[in-house]
BAKOLFI-482248 format. One record per residue (C-alpha): residue in three letters; y, x, z. Coordinates in steps of 0.001 Angstrom, whole numbers, plus 500000, padded with zeros to 6 digits. Each point is the difference from the previous one (the first is absolute). Example, Ala and Ser with C-alpha at 12.3 -4.5 7.8 and 13.67 -1.06 7.14 Angstrom:
BAKOLFI-482248
NODE    r       v       u       w
NODE  ala  495500  512300  507800
NODE  ser  503440  501370  499340
//
This chain:
BAKOLFI-482248
NODE    r       v       u       w
NODE  met  787292  737092  547696
NODE  glu  497385  497412  500804
NODE  gly  496658  500170  501722
NODE  asp  498182  501105  496835
NODE  gly  502258  503061  499683
NODE  thr  502017  498794  497016
NODE  leu  503769  499998  500106
NODE  thr  501640  496577  500221
NODE  thr  501960  499957  496749
NODE  gln  501866  497189  498277
NODE  ser  500816  501305  496525
NODE  val  502260  497565  498197
NODE  val  500683  502403  497126
NODE  ala  497656  502940  499489
NODE  ala  501108  503553  499195
NODE  arg  501179  500753  496480
NODE  pro  497134  499377  497569
NODE  gly  498784  502246  497248
NODE  arg  500302  503312  501869
NODE  ala  497164  502504  500310
NODE  gln  498420  499739  503444
NODE  asp  500168  503719  500678
NODE  arg  503665  500473  499071
NODE  pro  501906  501671  502884
NODE  arg  501973  497399  501957
NODE  pro  502095  499854  503166
NODE  gln  497938  498815  502949
NODE  leu  500563  499184  503651
NODE  phe  497266  500560  502577
NODE  val  499935  498302  503399
NODE  ala  498360  503020  501597
NODE  leu  499830  499587  503782
NODE  his  500787  497526  502767
NODE  cys  500417  502007  503220
NODE  asp  498423  497297  502174
NODE  arg  497128  499292  497572
NODE  pro  499233  503252  498172
NODE  leu  496486  498913  499021
NODE  ala  501408  497254  497735
NODE  gly  500037  502391  497014
NODE  gly  503143  498720  498216
NODE  ser  500566  498810  496450
NODE  arg  501286  500979  496532
NODE  his  502790  498225  498052
NODE  val  500864  500792  496373
NODE  leu  503757  499649  499458
NODE  asp  499792  499722  496227
NODE  gly  501415  496588  499001
NODE  val  502225  499456  503052
NODE  asp  503618  500905  500662
NODE  gln  500121  499218  503714
NODE  val  497636  500405  502935
NODE  asp  500821  498175  503240
NODE  leu  498502  501466  503175
NODE  gly  499805  497693  503003
NODE  arg  497841  498642  502769
NODE  gly  497074  497924  498776
NODE  ser  498937  496693  501468
NODE  gly  496348  500925  500555
NODE  ala  497908  502608  501770
NODE  glu  499455  501883  496726
NODE  pro  502471  501259  497359
NODE  ser  500675  497860  496953
NODE  ala  501497  500489  496546
NODE  thr  501808  497323  498005
NODE  arg  501255  500477  496423
NODE  glu  502551  497665  498469
NODE  gly  501368  501016  496650
NODE  arg  501258  503564  500344
NODE  arg  500087  499893  503783
NODE  leu  497339  501112  502482
NODE  arg  500015  499110  503680
NODE  leu  497851  502011  502413
NODE  gly  499411  498235  503303
NODE  leu  499021  502643  502570
NODE  ala  497937  499100  503063
NODE  asp  502337  501906  502305
NODE  gly  501911  498342  502836
NODE  arg  502647  502745  499874
NODE  val  500903  499129  496419
NODE  ser  502854  497541  499486
NODE  lys  499429  496888  497918
NODE  glu  502240  501564  497320
NODE  his  499787  503698  500777
NODE  ala  500590  502077  496846
NODE  arg  499913  499819  496235
NODE  leu  499253  502284  497076
NODE  leu  502176  499507  496914
NODE  tyr  499309  501387  496535
NODE  ala  503093  501191  498132
NODE  arg  500664  502600  497296
NODE  gly  496500  501402  500101
NODE  thr  499836  500487  503772
NODE  trp  498857  498061  503030
NODE  val  502525  499702  502820
NODE  leu  499080  499024  503570
NODE  glu  502570  498196  502109
NODE  asp  500012  498498  503476
NODE  ala  500320  496208  499899
NODE  gly  501677  499786  503406
NODE  ser  496838  500638  502012
NODE  lys  499920  500266  503778
NODE  asn  498059  503284  500175
NODE  gly  501296  501725  496859
NODE  val  498296  501825  497133
NODE  ala  499069  503682  499685
NODE  val  499078  502201  497047
NODE  asn  498073  503201  500798
NODE  gly  500972  499564  503654
NODE  ala  503765  499578  499445
NODE  gln  501723  496652  500649
NODE  val  501718  498681  496870
NODE  glu  502079  497041  498910
NODE  gln  499257  500752  496354
NODE  ala  497964  502684  498235
NODE  val  498854  500820  496480
NODE  leu  496231  500408  500184
NODE  ala  498223  503076  498693
NODE  asp  496304  500488  499412
NODE  gly  498088  500349  503269
NODE  asp  502704  498557  502253
NODE  val  498727  498476  503245
NODE  ile  501700  496737  501001
NODE  glu  499960  498890  503613
NODE  val  500453  496278  500712
NODE  gly  499379  498988  503608
NODE  his  496660  501570  500901
NODE  thr  498773  499912  496390
NODE  phe  500030  503035  497688
NODE  leu  500176  499638  496227
NODE  leu  499705  502640  497284
NODE  tyr  501866  499865  496685
NODE  arg  498523  501634  496891
NODE  asp  502269  500296  496992
NODE  ala  497499  500070  497118
NODE  val  496248  500205  500569
NODE  ala  497159  498261  498174
NODE  pro  498911  496968  502011
NODE  leu  496456  498899  500640
NODE  pro  498883  497160  497728
NODE  gly  500228  496577  501561
NODE  pro  502654  497666  501375
NODE  pro  503469  501462  500621
NODE  asp  499632  499299  503735
NODE  leu  496793  501531  501341
NODE  ala  498789  500315  503599
NODE  ala  498199  503162  501099
NODE  ser  497031  497950  501186
NODE  ala  499618  498593  496461
NODE  leu  499997  503374  498231
NODE  pro  497187  500334  497463
NODE  ala  497847  502746  501515
NODE  pro  496250  500641  500212
NODE  met  500320  500542  503764
NODE  pro  502812  500208  502615
NODE  ala  500051  503823  500054
NODE  leu  500962  499994  496300
NODE  arg  502946  497597  500137
NODE  thr  503195  501251  498390
NODE  phe  503248  498722  498495
NODE  val  500032  502932  497521
NODE  asp  498865  498771  496602
NODE  ala  498495  503255  498672
NODE  leu  498103  500605  503243
NODE  ala  498690  496431  500037
NODE  arg  498619  500527  496495
NODE  asp  498219  503160  501156
NODE  phe  498512  498173  502982
NODE  thr  498710  497295  497636
NODE  ala  498282  502735  497980
NODE  leu  498364  501238  503216
NODE  glu  498566  496551  500614
NODE  arg  498518  499891  496477
NODE  leu  498179  503318  500304
NODE  ala  499032  499711  503673
NODE  ser  496466  498762  499314
NODE  ser  499357  502691  497373
NODE  thr  499017  503620  500540
NODE  val  503145  501337  498294
NODE  pro  501398  502852  502139
NODE  leu  503482  499548  501464
NODE  val  502641  502635  500708
NODE  val  502974  498934  502115
NODE  leu  503065  502175  499459
NODE  gly  503315  500129  501818
NODE  pro  501959  501713  502761
NODE  ser  498467  500398  503451
NODE  gly  500159  496905  502166
NODE  thr  500248  497424  497199
NODE  gly  496764  498196  500890
NODE  lys  497423  501647  497730
NODE  glu  497116  499442  502424
NODE  val  501087  496385  500527
NODE  ala  499738  499421  496245
NODE  ala  496568  501667  499873
NODE  arg  498742  497873  502911
NODE  ala  501273  496887  498250
NODE  val  498021  500904  496877
NODE  his  496895  500498  502135
NODE  gln  500447  496597  501657
NODE  leu  500514  498352  496614
NODE  ser  496986  501754  498496
NODE  gly  497400  498112  502020
NODE  arg  498016  503216  500502
NODE  lys  497611  499722  502950
NODE  gly  500413  503537  501283
NODE  pro  502842  501403  502136
NODE  phe  503351  501513  499124
NODE  val  499852  503688  500911
NODE  ala  503171  502111  499999
NODE  met  499779  503776  499636
NODE  asn  502848  502496  500320
NODE  cys  499324  502477  497211
NODE  gly  502272  502631  501499
NODE  ala  497893  500099  503187
NODE  leu  496736  501043  498301
NODE  val  498675  503363  501203
NODE  asp  498196  502106  497400
NODE  ser  497316  501142  502447
NODE  leu  499099  496401  500849
NODE  leu  500688  498509  496581
NODE  glu  496504  498848  499020
NODE  ser  499269  498689  503473
NODE  glu  503224  497994  500147
NODE  leu  499616  498547  496521
NODE  phe  496238  499565  499608
NODE  gly  498786  499879  503602
NODE  his  497006  501772  501553
NODE  arg  496742  499521  501828
NODE  arg  499587  500836  503643
NODE  gly  498982  503656  500342
NODE  ala  501019  500885  496445
NODE  phe  502202  502818  501349
NODE  ser  501225  501346  503318
NODE  gly  502068  497306  501724
NODE  ala  498513  497089  498011
NODE  his  498907  498036  503065
NODE  glu  499780  496625  498266
NODE  asp  499814  498395  496564
NODE  arg  503399  499610  498336
NODE  pro  500557  498005  496805
NODE  gly  503208  501797  498899
NODE  phe  503044  498359  498447
NODE  ile  498403  499041  496694
NODE  arg  496855  498342  501348
NODE  ser  502086  498277  502704
NODE  ala  501859  498220  497205
NODE  asp  496828  498892  498192
NODE  arg  500528  496558  498381
NODE  gly  503610  500240  501124
NODE  thr  503158  501998  499246
NODE  leu  500748  503665  500656
NODE  phe  503744  500677  500289
NODE  leu  500968  503581  499203
NODE  asp  503357  500466  501672
NODE  glu  502130  502883  498664
NODE  val  497435  500670  497287
NODE  ala  502177  502801  498551
NODE  glu  499067  502091  503062
NODE  leu  496256  499957  499246
NODE  pro  498698  503597  500199
NODE  pro  498466  501304  496747
NODE  ala  496459  499761  501391
NODE  ser  500618  496382  500986
NODE  gln  501251  499194  496514
NODE  val  496694  501231  498525
NODE  ala  498027  497998  502561
NODE  phe  501874  496783  499301
NODE  leu  499663  500446  496268
NODE  arg  496219  500136  500422
NODE  val  500022  496865  502154
NODE  leu  502099  498074  497481
NODE  gln  497770  501086  497127
NODE  glu  496596  499536  501602
NODE  gln  500712  497360  502681
NODE  glu  497782  501900  502420
NODE  val  500190  502586  502787
NODE  thr  497529  502388  501597
NODE  pro  500535  500170  503786
NODE  ile  499330  503321  501729
NODE  gly  496368  500060  501072
NODE  his  498894  497481  497361
NODE  ser  497765  501078  497138
NODE  ala  501000  497203  497618
NODE  pro  503348  498477  498981
NODE  val  501069  496627  501401
NODE  lys  501580  497369  497759
NODE  val  503407  498647  501071
NODE  asp  502177  497152  498784
NODE  val  503568  501002  500835
NODE  arg  503340  498776  498645
NODE  ile  502554  502825  500017
NODE  cys  503676  499442  500797
NODE  ala  502269  503027  500194
NODE  ala  503591  500515  501103
NODE  thr  502537  502776  499672
NODE  asn  503729  500667  500018
NODE  ala  499508  502999  497707
NODE  asp  500224  500176  496202
NODE  leu  496318  500362  499146
NODE  glu  500651  500526  496283
NODE  ser  502180  503013  500795
NODE  leu  497285  501359  502307
NODE  val  497442  499581  497203
NODE  ala  502295  501846  497582
NODE  ala  500407  502796  502562
NODE  gly  496222  500285  500460
NODE  lys  500140  498857  503648
NODE  phe  498117  496742  499483
NODE  arg  496935  499537  497817
NODE  glu  500758  498145  496794
NODE  asp  496534  498412  499874
NODE  leu  500416  498652  503537
NODE  phe  503478  498742  499137
NODE  ala  498510  498095  497049
NODE  arg  497313  498466  502243
NODE  leu  502435  498940  502727
NODE  phe  502692  498481  497815
NODE  gly  499027  496453  499104
NODE  leu  503082  498061  501063
NODE  ala  503038  501798  501416
NODE  leu  502219  497957  502347
NODE  arg  503401  501450  500855
NODE  leu  501525  498767  503260
NODE  pro  503793  500370  500159
NODE  ala  501907  501439  502933
NODE  leu  501267  497410  502466
NODE  gly  503566  500691  498854
NODE  glu  499007  498782  496525
NODE  arg  498704  496643  501266
NODE  arg  502624  498998  502552
NODE  glu  499602  496337  499062
NODE  asp  496593  500283  501729
NODE  leu  501380  501411  503261
NODE  gly  500047  496689  501884
NODE  leu  496577  499157  498559
NODE  leu  498587  503319  501228
NODE  val  501557  499586  503447
NODE  ala  498274  496614  500286
NODE  ser  496656  501394  498787
NODE  leu  500089  503001  502344
NODE  leu  501068  497972  503032
NODE  ala  497136  497583  499390
NODE  arg  497530  502915  500262
NODE  leu  501528  501748  503013
NODE  pro  499091  499095  503609
NODE  gly  502702  497696  501314
NODE  gly  501659  499779  496591
NODE  gly  499571  496240  499817
NODE  arg  502624  499545  502705
NODE  gly  502299  502722  498686
NODE  lys  503687  499246  499459
NODE  phe  503022  502098  499044
NODE  his  503513  500330  501263
NODE  pro  502270  499939  496912
NODE  ser  501165  503564  500701
NODE  ala  496399  501245  499702
NODE  ala  499305  497960  496868
NODE  arg  503203  501426  498504
NODE  arg  498700  503539  500554
NODE  ile  496650  499139  498441
NODE  phe  501636  498638  496849
NODE  thr  502525  502802  499548
NODE  tyr  497617  502910  500718
NODE  ala  498599  501932  497011
NODE  trp  496347  500181  501239
NODE  pro  499224  503438  498514
NODE  arg  496446  499904  501407
NODE  asn  499394  496550  498579
NODE  ile  497795  497223  501405
NODE  arg  498201  502295  502436
NODE  glu  503337  500822  501633
NODE  leu  500903  496298  500129
NODE  glu  496670  499206  501681
NODE  arg  500458  502724  502639
NODE  cys  503565  498824  500611
NODE  leu  498858  496416  500617
NODE  gln  497052  501095  502119
NODE  thr  502152  502170  502263
NODE  ser  502854  497492  500208
NODE  leu  497671  497151  500951
NODE  ala  498524  502061  502828
NODE  leu  503424  501031  501322
NODE  ala  501498  496501  499728
NODE  gly  497200  498263  501896
NODE  asp  500832  496312  500222
NODE  gln  503592  500556  498840
NODE  pro  501287  499917  496402
NODE  ile  499965  503416  498317
NODE  gly  503463  501528  500350
NODE  glu  501644  503195  498794
NODE  glu  498982  501726  503228
NODE  his  496332  499490  499089
NODE  leu  500245  501544  496525
NODE  pro  499126  503631  499140
NODE  his  502956  502398  499966
NODE  ser  499576  500550  496254
NODE  leu  501182  496428  499353
NODE  leu  503118  500467  502123
NODE  ala  501245  503233  498391
NODE  pro  502641  499646  497269
NODE  pro  498744  500848  496485
NODE  ala  500522  503596  498962
NODE  ala  502901  500659  497657
NODE  pro  499265  501560  496603
NODE  ala  500540  503752  499812
NODE  gly  500627  502718  497428
NODE  asp  501343  499416  496516
NODE  asp  499603  496253  500392
NODE  asp  502878  500055  502495
NODE  asp  502399  501250  497319
NODE  glu  498873  497340  497539
NODE  glu  500342  497256  502610
NODE  thr  503478  501204  500948
NODE  arg  501068  500097  496356
NODE  leu  498665  496505  499285
NODE  arg  501658  498518  503087
NODE  ala  503353  501531  499076
NODE  gln  499728  498772  496400
NODE  leu  499045  496493  501129
NODE  ser  502847  499840  502514
NODE  ala  502513  501166  497375
NODE  leu  498848  497402  497457
NODE  leu  500068  497193  502563
NODE  gly  503540  500968  500880
NODE  glu  500999  500157  496338
NODE  his  498555  496545  499255
NODE  gly  501034  498275  503230
NODE  gly  496450  499586  501279
NODE  asn  498796  498283  496811
NODE  val  496276  500817  499997
NODE  ser  499421  498740  496444
NODE  ala  502738  502280  498644
NODE  val  498554  503013  501822
NODE  ala  496530  499109  498688
NODE  arg  501303  499994  496435
NODE  val  501632  503409  500430
NODE  leu  496814  501547  501420
NODE  gly  497666  498141  497650
NODE  lys  498077  498505  502920
NODE  ala  499030  496500  501102
NODE  pro  502260  498404  502670
NODE  thr  496990  499873  502338
NODE  gln  499765  503807  499894
NODE  ile  503710  500333  500831
NODE  his  499524  497698  502996
NODE  arg  497056  502124  501187
NODE  trp  502126  503148  499835
NODE  ile  502848  498285  501826
NODE  lys  497608  499075  502792
NODE  arg  498374  503465  500057
NODE  tyr  503319  501807  500391
NODE  gly  501497  497521  502487
NODE  leu  502925  499052  497738
NODE  lys  501949  496790  500717
NODE  leu  501014  497974  496947
NODE  glu  502683  498158  501983
NODE  gln  501975  503232  500458
NODE  tyr  500137  500644  496246
NODE  arg  500857  496411  499216
NODE  arg  502849  499953  502552
NODE  ala  501302  503268  498605
//
């Protein structure tokens, strides 16, 4: 990675030609350097190579060199050996093996000499964390791509996820229009961040005003939305513009729009139709120029069908719908998000991680998504002070072991483990033979072996 943010890449032979750009491919992400978490990482498409050499680079930034069907990643990490580890492609799977390193190699927190990689595995080399994805569509562009060179309309919308990047590009195209935007997705996925980005890209002169729809009180509805004149009613001690007029020439963000009370839905429909409001105490309507962005984690179409949300308002609000995935569905962005959040937090620029803390961050499920990640980093930074963030600074939720599945799933898991163990014993640990019997790909058999803690060496020795 050089000063302009592009990855230093010497590509002697490019990836296999003639393939569709969006075909799912194996990829390796350099996600996080514990001592330099703001670096942002890089993406490397493994299509067209049979071997990846991981070792210490010669410069202050990581580098990627392709020669024939071989890729060398030089990591800017003093704890990485010159020849630290390698990934080898054989029989449809990628295998990681230690190349005689000084500090060893870990997969999902466990030290290994050799391991068959499964989708989502986290590789630990020195103080650098890498993420392996088995088959996801890559972003268009060179096979080796630095985070700082990602094509994005603004830093808050950077992503390694191809489908999400396409959606963010669509946001940029409509930002300067008056097309309404609805941002969908689970709580904590960054819906307001996306809406603010659209506002910044729009060039609108007015402010961005966020309104929590669930907090509107029926008795104060008109006052809160349309504003009032001083003395218009008891307690009106001063002029108030209300939410809508406050956003004039700007953007009004309706957070949790599914919770709008029925009276509020009627009021907003009138505003969207007429582009005007009548404040309490005024005798004439006032024109407004407001761009509406809404967000919800509810299924608005189902609410419309159930008669709980006005169909005419739904039609007015839905211009472009952007769906933000849960953090667990975009794990290749985890290091990128850590860097982005740290850059915004007080003291985040000097933040560092102990490997044990970084390990917890990469193996945790993040059920409350990016908001939970932000709170985790904020709290950990404050507790760590001038020291690297360690396990002792993390929330207890990250330190608890994941809950085991319960109910009928237990019986199915037990049955599958027993069947897999019996077949491995019958075929002497031959994964390909077991795959043929079960009608599965060898990669799936390896995932099950890892899930159930089975050791191939035992079956092969037997």
